C-alpha positions in Angstrom: -10.2 -99.2 -20.4 -11.5 -103.4 -20.0 -9.3 -105.9 -21.0 -10.1 -107.7 -23.5 -10.4 -111.0 -21.5 -11.9 -114.1 -23.2 -12.8 -117.4 -23.7 -14.9 -119.3 -26.4 -18.0 -119.5 -24.0 -18.2 -116.1 -24.0 -17.8 -115.4 -27.7 -22.0 -114.2 -29.0 -23.5 -114.2 -32.5 -22.1 -111.5 -34.7 -25.3 -110.1 -36.2 -25.3 -111.6 -39.3 -26.7 -114.9 -39.4 -26.5 -118.4 -40.7 -25.3 -118.1 -44.5 -26.5 -120.7 -46.9 -24.9 -121.9 -50.5 -25.6 -124.4 -52.6 -22.8 -125.4 -55.4 -23.5 -127.7 -58.3 -20.5 -130.2 -56.4 -19.5 -133.1 -55.2 -19.5 -132.4 -51.4 -15.5 -134.4 -51.0 -13.9 -131.8 -53.6 -14.6 -128.7 -51.7 -12.9 -131.2 -48.9 -10.1 -131.7 -51.2 -9.9 -128.0 -52.0 -9.1 -126.8 -48.5 -7.6 -129.3 -47.5 -4.9 -128.1 -49.8 -3.2 -125.0 -48.9 -0.7 -124.6 -51.4 -3.1 -122.6 -54.1 -3.0 -119.7 -52.1 -0.3 -118.0 -53.3 -1.7 -118.7 -56.9 -5.1 -118.8 -57.0 -6.3 -116.1 -53.7 -4.2 -112.5 -54.2 -5.6 -111.5 -50.2 -4.0 -115.0 -48.4 -0.4 -114.0 -49.6 -1.0 -110.8 -49.1 -1.6 -111.5 -45.6 0.5 -115.1 -44.9 3.1 -114.8 -47.7 4.5 -117.6 -47.6 4.0 -118.8 -43.6 0.5 -121.0 -44.7 0.8 -124.7 -44.0 -0.8 -127.2 -43.6 -0.7 -130.3 -41.4 -2.5 -134.0 -41.9 -5.6 -135.1 -40.1 -4.7 -136.5 -36.5 -7.2 -138.4 -34.9 -10.3 -136.1 -37.2 -8.5 -133.1 -36.5 -6.1 -131.3 -38.9 -4.5 -127.6 -38.3 -4.2 -124.8 -40.8 -1.7 -121.9 -39.8 0.0 -119.1 -40.4 1.2 -115.6 -39.1 1.1 -112.0 -40.5 4.0 -112.0 -42.7 5.6 -109.5 -42.4 6.9 -105.6 -44.6 3.9 -103.3 -46.6 1.1 -104.8 -48.5 -0.3 -104.7 -51.6 -4.8 -104.9 -50.7 -5.7 -101.6 -49.1 -8.1 -104.1 -47.0 -4.5 -106.0 -45.8 -3.1 -103.3 -45.2 -5.8 -101.9 -43.6 -7.0 -105.6 -41.9 -3.2 -104.8 -40.1 -2.8 -101.5 -39.1 -6.0 -101.1 -37.8 -6.3 -104.8 -35.7 -5.6 -104.2 -31.7 -5.9 -108.0 -30.7 -7.8 -109.3 -27.4 -4.7 -108.5 -24.5 -5.3 -112.6 -23.3 -3.8 -113.4 -26.9 0.4 -114.1 -27.2 2.1 -112.2 -29.5 1.5 -114.3 -32.3 -1.8 -115.6 -32.0 -2.0 -111.7 -32.1 -1.3 -112.2 -35.5 -2.8 -115.3 -37.0 -5.0 -117.0 -38.8 -5.9 -120.2 -37.2 -8.2 -123.1 -39.1 -8.8 -126.3 -37.3 -10.6 -129.6 -39.2 -12.9 -131.4 -37.9 -13.5 -134.5 -39.1 -15.7 -135.6 -42.1 -17.2 -132.0 -43.2 -16.4 -129.1 -40.6 -13.7 -125.6 -40.1 -13.8 -123.3 -37.7 -11.9 -120.2 -38.3 -10.1 -118.6 -35.2 -8.8 -114.9 -36.0 -7.8 -112.8 -33.7 -11.5 -110.6 -34.7 -13.6 -113.1 -34.5 -14.3 -117.0 -35.0 -16.2 -118.5 -37.7 -17.4 -122.2 -38.6 -18.4 -123.7 -41.5 -19.7 -127.1 -42.8 -20.5 -128.4 -46.1 -23.6 -131.0 -46.5 -25.0 -133.2 -49.4 -28.2 -132.1 -51.1 -28.2 -135.1 -53.8 -25.2 -136.6 -56.1 -23.3 -133.4 -57.3 -25.3 -130.3 -54.9 -23.4 -129.5 -52.7 -24.9 -126.5 -49.6 -22.7 -124.7 -47.6 -23.3 -122.6 -44.0 -22.0 -120.7 -41.6 -21.8 -118.0 -39.1 -19.0 -115.6 -37.3 -19.2 -115.1 -33.5 -17.8 -112.1 -32.2 -16.1 -110.7 -28.8 -18.5 -109.6 -26.6 -17.6 -106.6 -25.9 -16.7 -105.9 -29.1 -15.8 -101.9 -29.6 -16.2 -99.7 -32.8 -12.0 -100.5 -34.0 -13.1 -104.1 -34.0 -16.2 -104.2 -35.3 -14.5 -102.6 -38.1 -11.1 -105.1 -38.6 -13.2 -108.1 -38.3 -15.6 -106.1 -41.0 -12.1 -106.2 -43.1 -11.0 -109.7 -42.3 -14.5 -110.6 -43.2 -14.2 -108.9 -46.7 -10.8 -111.1 -47.5 -12.7 -113.8 -46.6 -15.1 -112.7 -49.1 -12.8 -112.8 -52.1 -11.1 -116.4 -51.7 -14.6 -118.1 -51.0 -15.6 -117.3 -54.0 -11.9 -117.8 -55.6 -12.5 -121.1 -54.1 -15.5 -121.1 -55.1 -13.7 -121.7 -58.6 -11.8 -124.3 -57.1 -13.5 -126.3 -57.1 -16.1 -126.7 -59.4 -12.7 -127.4 -61.7 -12.1 -130.6 -59.4 -15.5 -131.5 -59.7 -15.3 -131.5 -63.5 -12.1 -132.7 -64.1 -13.4 -135.7 -62.1 -15.1 -136.0 -65.1 -11.9 -135.8 -67.8 -10.8 -138.3 -69.3 -8.0 -137.3 -68.6 -8.1 -137.8 -64.9 -5.5 -140.1 -63.2 -6.4 -140.2 -59.7 -6.7 -136.5 -56.9 -3.9 -136.1 -55.7 -1.4 -134.5 -57.7 2.0 -133.6 -55.2 3.0 -134.6 -52.1 2.0 -130.9 -51.0 -1.6 -132.2 -50.8 -0.2 -134.5 -48.0 -3.8 -132.9 -45.8 -6.1 -133.7 -48.6 -4.5 -138.0 -48.5 -4.4 -138.4 -44.6 -8.8 -136.9 -45.5 -8.4 -139.1 -47.6 -7.2 -142.0 -45.7 -10.3 -141.3 -43.1 -12.5 -141.6 -45.3 -11.1 -145.1 -46.7 -11.3 -146.2 -42.7 -14.9 -146.2 -42.9 -15.7 -146.8 -46.6 -12.8 -149.6 -47.1 -14.1 -149.9 -50.5 -12.7 -146.5 -51.2 -9.2 -148.4 -50.8 -9.4 -150.0 -54.3 -9.4 -145.7 -55.1 -6.9 -144.8 -54.4 
């Protein structure tokens, strides 16, 4: 059997093409939700079933942030997560930890790369007009993907798709909250450290935002 030794440059398009969606929100609301991971246990049953309490975010440094989680040990509640973990055979050039982990790299101001054992994804947001945002992205697969890895990628994409639907609601609430009379700033907790570090990057570029801490 061919050993799956590859570099990122060797990855090929998944064949599904780019997706593009629009939402009636400000693009920074998408980034705020994406940069805050402590909502995972409450808002994302699939991710929480896969990660458990292992998921964590790191601040933006040098224009990039890092979010990471290894898969939790033990049985899983959701069939898609159980099937994903049981079927997955990571490429042999990944060490044991990264062969059972998902890694996200955020690139300021509007892009995220997702590195999974079965594929690499990216997505980004663009402001279309006030209160309207477009998100686009795509997936890249291993060059020698076999049927087992293709099924694994389908299952990880299914978990991701459900997570995206759940995030759409959170983003909409974040946008609506900004117009509430009870709104008192976007940072609610020290757990939102990555959101704060992202806003610090924005404040460096737009000094007027320093008056809006």
